N, C-alpha and C positions, 0 to 999 in steps of 0.2 A: 504494500500500500504506500502511495506517495504521502509525504509528510503533510502537504496541504489538504489532502483528503482526510487524513487522520485528524487534523486540526478542525476541519469543518464538521466532521461527524461528532467529535467529542463536545464541541461547543453546542451543537444542535441538541444532542441528547441531554446534556446537563441543563441547558436552558429550559427545555421542555419539562424536565423532571422538577426543577426548582419552582417553575411557574405553577405546576400542579400542587406541590407542597405548600407554597405560599397561599394559594387559593383555599386549600383545605384548612390552613391555619386561620385565615380570616373568617372562615365559616364555622370555626370551632370544632373541626373534625380531627384535631391533633392533640396529643397528650404528651406534654414535656415534663410531667411530674413537678410542676410549679417552677420550672427553670426557664430561662430564655433560650429561644432558638436563634442562633446567629448564622447568617448565610455568608458564603464566600462572595467576593466581588472581583477576584482576579483569576483567570485561567492561564497558568504558566505552561506553555507548550515547549518542550525541549526535545531536540533531535540529537541523539548520541550516535556513536559509530554503528551499533547494531540494534538500537532500541529507540522507541519513542516514549515520552512521558507526558501525561496530562495531569498537572497538579493544581488542585483548588487551594486558593490562598485568600485570607481575609476573614473578617467577622463583622457583619452588619446586621442590625435587627430587622431590616427590611430587605427583601430580595430585589436587586437591581441588575440590569444587564451586565454580564461578565465582561470585564476589560481583558483583552487578549494581549499577552506579552510573549514574545518569541525568544527562545534562548538556544544556544548551541553548546554542547558539552561533548568532548571527545570520549570520555569514559563514564559509563553509568556508575561504576564503583566510586569515582570521584564525586559524582552528583549526590549519591546517597551517603558516602563515607566522609565527604567534606575535606579530605586530604588528597595529596597527589599519589597515594599508594596505587599501584597497578595490580597488586595481588591482595588477597584477603583470605582469612580463615573465618568464614561467616557463621552466624548463629542459624540462619535459615538458608537453604540452598534451593532455589526455585528451578524446577525442571519439568513443568507441566502447564496446563491451561487453567485459567480461572482460579488460581490460588488466591486466598484472601487472608490477610493478617489484620487483626482489628483489636483496638482497645488495650494496647500494651506498650511498654517501654523496652526496647532492645538495647543492651549496653555492653560495652567492654568491661572487663573486671576492674571497676574503680569504686571509690568510696562516694556514695551519693551525697553525703554531707558536704563534701568538698565542692560540689557543683550546684547545690540547690540555692545558694545565695545569688549566683549569676543566672540560673535557670529555675526560678521559683515554681514554675508550672509543673516541674517534675513531681512535686508532692501530690499532684492530682491523680497520678497514675497508681492504681491499686495493684496492677500486675506488672512486675519487672522481670524480664528474662535476661540473665547475665551469662555471657559465654566465658567459660573459665580460661580458654586459650584463644579467644577471639582477637583478631587484629584486622586492620583495614575496614572495609565496609562490613556491616553486620548482615547484609544480604548479598547473595551472589546468584548467578544465573547460568544454567547449563545449556547444552546444545539442543535439548528438546523443549526448552522453555517457549511458551507461546504468550502467556499473559498472566498478570496478577493485579490485585488491588491492595493498597495499604490504606487503612482507614483509622483515623484518630489514633495514631501511633507516634512515638518519639524515638528517634535513633540518637543515642548518646555516643559520640565518637571521641577517640582519644589517641594522641600520638605524642610520645615523650611527655612533656609537661603541659601540653596544650589540649584543651577540651572544646568540643563544638557540639551543638545540639540541633538536630533537625526535627522540628515539630510538624508532622504531616497531618493535615486535616483529611485529605483524600488524594491519592495518586494512583492513576491507572498506568501501568507499565506494560508495554507490548513489544514483541519482536517486530522488526521493520517489515517482514514479509507477511504480517497478519492479514487475513482476508476480512472483507466486510462482515461476513457471517460470524467469524470468530470474535471480532470487536463487539458486535451486537450481543453475542453470547456472554462476553465479559460484563458488559454494562447491565444486562438483564440479571446476571448473577449477583451484582452489587445492589440492585434496586428492587429486587422481586418481592421481598417480604414486607411486613408492616413497619419495620424499623426504618426511620428516616436516615438516609445516607448523605454524606457530604456536608453536614452541618455540625456546628458546635452546639452543645446543650449545657448551659452553664448557669450558676447562680450569680447574683450581683457581685459578690466578692471574687468570683472566679473570672469575671469578664475581662478585667484588665490583664490578668495573667495570660489568658488565651490570646488576646490581641498582641501583647508584647512577645509572646512565643512565636507568633506569625512574623513579626518584624525580625526577630532573631533568626528565624529560618531563612530570611532573605539575605541579611547582611553577612551571614556566615556561610553563604553559598559561593564557592569559588567561581570567579569569572562572571558573576551576575552584574549587570550594568547598574550604575547609580540611578539611571532614569527609572528603572523598575522599583528601586527603593523609594524614589521620590513619588512615583505614582501611588505606592502603598500609603505613604504619609498623607498624600492628598485625599485618598479615599477613607482614611482614618484620622480626621483632623483632631480628634481628642488627644492624640499622642503629643502633638506639638503644643496644643493649648494647655494641657496639664503640665507638660515638662517645663514650659517657659512662662507659666502663669499668665496666659494671654487669652483674650476672648475672640481674637480674629487674626488671621494671617492670609497673605496673598501668595498663591503658588505660581511661580514662573511668570511674573508680569513682564510684558514686553514694553520696554521704554526706549524711545528713540533719542539719540544724541542730538539735541537741538543747539547745544552750546558747548564748546571745549576750547583748549588752548591752541588749536590748529594742528596738533600732532596726532590726533586720534583718527585711526583708519576704520574703526568699527562703526556700524550704523546704529546699533542699539545694545542695550544690556538686557540680560534675562536672568536675574538672580533667582536661585531656587526658592527661597522663602523670604518674604518681608513680614516680620512678626510685630504685632502691635504691643506696645508697652502700656503700663498703667497710666502714664501721663499722656497717652494718645499718639505719641510719636512711634516710629517703627525702627526696629533693629534689622540687620541684614544677615542672612544665614545662607551658607552654601553647603551642599551635600557632596561628599566624595564617597568612596567605598571604604570598607573596613581594611582594605589592602592586606588580604590574608597571606599573600606571598612574601610579606616582609616581617621579619622578627621584631623590628623596631621601626618607628616612623621618624626617629631622629638618628643622627650620625655624629661621629667625631667625639673627642674628649670634652670634658666640661668646659674648658676655656674657649673651645671652638665649636661648642654645641650648636647644631643647626638641624633643620628639617630635611628629610629626603626630598628630592625634586618634586615628587608627586604632591606632597603636602605644601611645599613652597609655592607651587603653582596655584594652589587653592588660596593661599594667603594673598598672593599678588592679585588674584581675581577679586577678592573681597576689597582690597585697597582701591582697585579700579571702580568698583561699585560705589564706594564711599566718595570718590572723587566726582563721580557723575552728579551727585546731589549737591555739590558745592556751587554749581552753576545755577543761577536763578531760573533760567528758561527750562532747564531739565527738571528742577524741583517743581516748577509750576505745572509741567506736563504730568508728573506723577500725581500731584494733587487733583488735577482736573480729571485724569483718566481713571484713577483708582482710589482717590481720597486719601492718598498716602503722603505724610509729611515726615521728614527725617531731620533730626537735630541731635548732633553728637551721638551717632548710632553705635551700639555695641555690635561688633563684627564677630560672627560665630562660624567656625568651621567644624563640621561633624565629619570625623574621619577616624579610622582605626578601631580597635577594640581593646578589651582588657589584656589580650594576648600580646599586643605590640605597642601599647602606650604606657610609658612610665611618666607619672605626673611630675616628678622632679626634673627629669630630662626635658619634658615639654616646656616647663617653666623657664628652664635655661635657654632653650631654643627660641622662646618668645621674647627674649630680652631685646632683640633688634626690631620688634614689631610694637606698634602702639594701638591699644584698644581692640586687639583681636584675641578671642578665646577659642581654645581647641577643646572639643568635647568628643569622646569616643561613643560609639553606638551602644555599648553596654551601659554606659552612664546615662545616655538618653533613655534607654529602656527603664532603668531604675528610677529616674526622675518621673517618668510617666506612671509607673506602677505605684509608687509610694507618695505621690503628690496628693494634697488634700482636694 
């Protein structure tokens, strides 16, 4: 099956299914045991060397049309295992059609207490399966594999002293040569009974944990574009609002350069986020990735501490955005078009994770910058989860 056909079929099937579930919920024909039903809003479609993956991501109280994001990944083991390992000693070995794994945590042999601060949603899993000799991806696939579904599971991966967590709401994984009939058989096996598939069912106290786990799933995915992370934050505005104590933000505003010093060759700026402060003015935020391939986002010794180029480029971009608002015509356009006013803005760069950001080293590298804060994605998640 061609990838485009796989994408079309999975989108159509899930859209039809969630429309039916949403209608049943509105008519009072669903029973969630007093908990909330949260629907996905992103369908991440990934093409690997030998497999296709359709993963549902997000958590909204109302079903809305699925946003399609396309991703390419060389190895399905890297997609699921979150590290560059090309081999694995898995917990489950898939080698058939319509395998289903549901409602459990699959883990390397680690101490859960060491990871639950960073990944607090792990405490919600009643069933944890730990592979005593597992390494690499916790799942692997044989030559006779056709299809499988992973439903409401967490894969806890570990390499040396680094931990990553993949919280999967629903993922359909198939071989590239799957037929239309085989794909339909998989989807029917996932949705045939009276239990609703592809949704979160959570209490009020669990809701933030589940939304944060979906964000972590994205920024801890190797090779995933920052635009996909940005789209997720756009679709889940409560993350930014709670984390930065704001009641409003503008996502990717397009602002034309009307005035500059004559050296600017750009036609416009497109900051990722303009975040409203309590005083009514806006701060400027740019999103990078967690840069999983780097052990540190800083380099050199203390006296020469500086950021790696990837981060330095983000800092320069923020400084450029700040300069834009210094010119009255530009500031006037922002106010007229979006109602945005900027005064002594805080510049925020979201980059890295707890794995590669050392707070002391970041503070040292920031000595050459004025008014720019660096926040990693794990800290952003914590700010969201525990804010009032």
